[in-house]
C-alpha positions as CSV (number, residue, x, y, z in Angstrom):
1,M,84.2,224.4,76.0
2,K,84.9,228.1,76.4
3,T,87.7,227.5,78.8
4,F,89.3,225.2,76.3
5,Y,89.2,227.8,73.5
6,G,90.3,230.5,76.0
7,F,93.3,228.4,77.1
8,L,94.1,227.6,73.5
9,I,94.0,231.2,72.3
10,G,95.8,232.4,75.5
11,S,98.7,230.1,75.0
12,F,98.9,230.9,71.3
13,L,99.0,234.7,72.0
14,L,101.5,234.3,74.8
15,A,103.8,232.3,72.6
16,T,103.5,234.9,69.8
17,I,104.3,237.7,72.3
18,F,107.3,235.8,73.6
19,S,108.5,235.1,70.1
20,V,108.0,238.5,68.5
21,F,108.8,240.8,71.4
22,G,111.4,238.7,73.1
23,Q,114.2,241.2,72.7
24,S,112.3,244.0,74.4
25,I,111.1,241.6,77.2
26,A,114.7,240.4,77.6
27,Y,116.0,243.9,78.1
28,F,113.2,244.8,80.5
29,L,113.8,241.7,82.6
30,S,117.5,242.4,82.6
31,E,117.0,245.9,83.8
32,H,114.3,245.3,86.4
33,F,114.9,241.9,87.8
34,I,118.0,239.8,88.0
35,P,120.7,241.8,86.2
36,I,122.2,239.1,83.9
37,W,122.9,239.4,80.2
38,P,119.7,239.8,78.2
39,V,120.8,236.9,75.9
40,Y,119.9,234.4,78.6
41,Y,116.5,235.9,79.0
42,L,116.0,235.9,75.3
43,T,117.0,232.2,75.0
44,A,114.6,231.3,77.8
45,L,111.8,233.3,76.1
46,T,112.5,231.7,72.8
47,G,112.3,228.2,74.3
48,L,109.2,229.0,76.2
49,G,107.5,230.4,73.2
50,F,108.4,227.3,71.2
51,L,107.1,225.1,74.0
52,L,103.8,227.0,74.1
53,Y,103.4,226.6,70.3
54,L,103.9,222.9,70.8
55,L,101.4,222.7,73.6
56,T,98.8,224.5,71.5
57,A,99.4,222.2,68.5
58,F,99.2,219.2,70.8
59,L,95.9,220.3,72.2
60,I,94.5,221.1,68.8
61,F,95.4,217.7,67.3
62,R,94.3,215.8,70.3
63,S,90.9,217.5,70.1
64,F,90.5,216.5,66.4
65,K,89.9,213.0,67.7
66,K,86.7,214.0,69.4
67,R,85.0,215.3,66.3
68,Q,82.2,217.0,68.1
69,P,80.3,219.9,66.6
70,A,81.6,222.2,69.3
71,Y,85.1,221.8,67.9
72,Q,84.3,223.2,64.5
73,Y,86.7,226.1,64.7
74,L,89.8,224.0,65.3
75,E,90.7,223.7,61.6
76,P,91.1,227.5,61.0
77,I,93.0,227.7,64.3
78,A,95.3,224.9,63.2
79,V,96.0,226.7,59.9
80,L,96.7,229.9,61.8
81,L,98.9,228.1,64.2
82,F,100.9,226.6,61.4
83,I,101.4,229.8,59.6
84,A,101.9,232.2,62.5
85,G,103.6,229.8,64.8
86,L,106.2,228.7,62.3
87,S,107.0,232.2,61.2
88,A,107.3,233.6,64.7
89,S,109.4,230.6,65.9
90,V,111.8,230.8,63.0
91,W,112.1,234.6,63.6
92,S,112.8,234.2,67.3
93,I,115.4,231.4,66.7
94,I,117.2,233.5,64.1
95,V,117.2,236.5,66.4
96,T,118.5,234.4,69.3
97,A,121.2,232.8,67.1
98,M,122.3,236.3,66.1
99,W,122.5,237.4,69.7
100,W,124.7,234.4,70.6
101,G,127.0,235.4,67.7
């Protein structure tokens, strides 16, 4: 059970980091790894963050079917995912669209 919550929170936090700090990570990757335009890294990070949010939502809603007492914290996590995930995803999509021009 603890590993499930750890994986759930870990993927949620990683998606939030990719969505909010994607610009800085894109510049860092462009300078220290393969020197391509940072917009390509930003696009990949935005897509990866969105996919991690979808994975987290899928795991939460799949776990609702079990309805065991151990899953009592899933409703607040689902509300947090909806609010923070939607905001961060929209923000990262807007930023990526502005970078593409």
